[in-house]
C-alpha positions in Angstrom: 13.4 -136.8 34.9 11.8 -133.1 36.3 9.5 -131.0 34.1 10.5 -127.5 33.4 8.2 -125.0 35.1 5.8 -123.2 32.4 7.0 -119.7 31.7 4.9 -116.9 33.1 3.1 -115.2 30.3 4.4 -111.5 30.4 0.9 -109.2 30.4 1.7 -107.6 27.2 1.7 -110.5 25.5 -1.8 -112.0 26.8 -3.7 -109.6 23.8 -1.0 -111.2 21.4 -1.4 -114.8 22.2 -5.6 -114.5 22.1 -5.0 -114.0 18.4 -4.0 -116.9 16.2 -0.3 -116.4 14.8 -1.5 -115.4 11.3 -3.5 -112.5 12.6 -7.0 -113.9 12.8 -8.9 -116.0 15.2 -8.8 -119.7 15.0 -12.0 -122.0 14.6 -12.1 -122.8 18.4 -11.8 -119.0 19.5 -14.7 -118.2 16.9 -17.1 -121.0 18.4 -16.5 -119.8 21.8 -19.4 -118.7 23.7 -19.0 -115.2 25.5 -21.3 -114.7 28.5 -23.1 -111.9 27.0 -23.9 -114.2 24.2 -24.8 -116.9 26.5 -26.9 -114.4 28.7 -28.8 -113.2 25.6 -29.6 -117.0 24.8 -30.7 -117.7 28.0 -32.9 -114.5 28.5 -34.4 -115.8 24.8 -35.1 -119.4 26.3 -36.3 -118.3 29.8 -33.9 -121.3 30.9 -36.4 -123.9 28.8 -35.1 -126.2 26.0 -35.5 -124.2 22.9 -35.4 -127.6 20.7 -37.9 -129.3 22.4 -37.6 -132.5 20.2 -36.4 -135.2 22.9 -38.1 -133.5 25.6 -41.5 -131.0 26.5 -39.5 -128.3 27.7 -37.1 -129.4 30.2 -34.6 -127.0 31.9 -31.5 -126.0 29.7 -28.4 -127.3 30.7 -26.3 -126.7 27.6 -26.0 -124.1 24.5 -26.2 -126.3 21.3 -24.7 -124.9 18.3 -26.7 -124.3 15.5 -23.7 -123.5 13.0 -20.8 -125.9 13.8 -17.7 -124.3 14.8 -16.0 -125.3 11.4 -18.4 -123.4 9.1 -18.2 -120.4 11.4 -16.6 -117.2 9.8 -17.4 -115.1 12.6 -17.6 -114.9 16.6 -20.6 -116.9 17.9 -23.8 -114.7 18.0 -27.0 -115.8 19.8 -28.3 -116.7 16.4 -25.9 -119.4 16.4 -27.0 -121.1 19.6 -30.1 -122.7 21.2 -30.5 -123.5 24.8 -30.8 -127.0 25.2 -31.4 -130.0 27.5 -28.8 -132.9 27.2 -31.0 -135.4 25.4 -31.7 -132.8 22.8 -28.7 -131.3 22.3 -26.9 -135.2 22.1 -29.8 -135.6 19.3 -29.0 -132.6 17.4 -25.3 -133.4 17.5 -25.2 -137.4 17.1 -28.3 -138.0 14.8 -28.9 -137.4 11.1 -32.1 -136.3 12.0 -31.0 -133.9 14.2 -28.3 -132.5 11.9 -30.9 -132.1 9.2 -32.9 -130.1 12.2 -30.1 -128.1 12.3 -29.8 -127.5 8.8 -33.6 -126.3 8.6 -33.2 -124.2 11.3 -29.9 -122.2 9.7 -31.8 -121.8 6.6 -35.1 -120.6 8.5 -32.7 -117.9 10.5 
């Protein structure tokens, strides 16, 4: 059985579809990192890991959310992010110590 080809989105609907059907942004949309914010974070860090718990100033390859998507009530800003290396980002997201560290960063910010 052949799949139906996807319908082309009409230009006038693109902006409508960016918003959630209830009129507000979804958590995913609030958590998305804009190019402007990404550049702000990179300029702040100089391209070096800002966390520096699992490394000693490795090049930053990812941006870690300090405020997780489920807890955002606004679009992601540079204050919600830290430039991080892969090891530090994994530590922040996957260990109890990293989660406590993120909580301390949020309270201190």
